[in-house]
C-alpha positions in Angstrom: 0.2 10.9 33.7 -2.5 10.4 30.7 -2.6 6.6 28.9 -1.6 6.8 25.7 -5.1 5.1 24.6 -6.7 8.7 25.9 -4.2 10.3 23.3 -6.6 11.2 19.6 -5.6 9.0 16.0 -4.2 11.0 13.3 -4.8 9.7 10.5 -3.9 11.3 7.0 -7.2 11.2 4.5 -8.1 12.7 0.8 -10.7 12.8 -1.8 -10.4 10.2 -4.4 -9.5 11.3 -7.9 -12.2 10.1 -9.7 -14.9 11.0 -7.7 -14.3 12.8 -4.8 -15.3 10.8 -1.8 -13.2 11.1 1.0 -10.1 8.1 1.1 -9.1 6.4 4.4 -7.4 3.7 3.8 -3.5 3.6 3.1 -3.6 2.0 0.6 -6.1 4.2 -0.9 -4.4 7.5 -0.1 -1.4 6.1 -1.1 -2.5 5.5 -4.8 -5.1 7.9 -4.7 -7.8 6.2 -5.9 -10.1 4.0 -3.7 -10.4 0.1 -4.7 -14.0 1.2 -6.6 -12.7 3.6 -8.9 -9.7 1.6 -9.2 -11.8 -0.7 -10.9 -13.9 1.7 -13.0 -11.1 3.5 -14.6 -8.7 0.3 -14.8 -12.3 -1.2 -17.1 -12.2 2.1 -19.1 -8.7 2.3 -20.1 -8.7 -1.6 -21.8 -11.2 -0.6 -23.7 -10.3 2.9 -24.5 -6.5 0.5 -25.5 -9.3 -2.2 -27.5 -11.1 0.9 -29.2 -7.8 2.5 -31.0 -7.5 1.4 -34.6 -4.4 -0.2 -36.4 -2.9 0.3 -39.5 -4.8 -2.6 -40.1 -8.1 -1.4 -39.7 -7.0 1.3 -41.2 -5.8 0.1 -44.9 -8.8 -2.8 -44.4 
């Protein structure tokens, strides 16, 4: 009978949706993006939201 330590480990891995690097962390695999790319993506989204014009900007 084989010991449980001898059995291979199966891990789900995927590619990051932003940089296409390998994701091995369970949380990153679930989100589909790595932690570094997630920080950069959030920063870009905040910058884009600030760059949007408002009615006050158009009227001025």
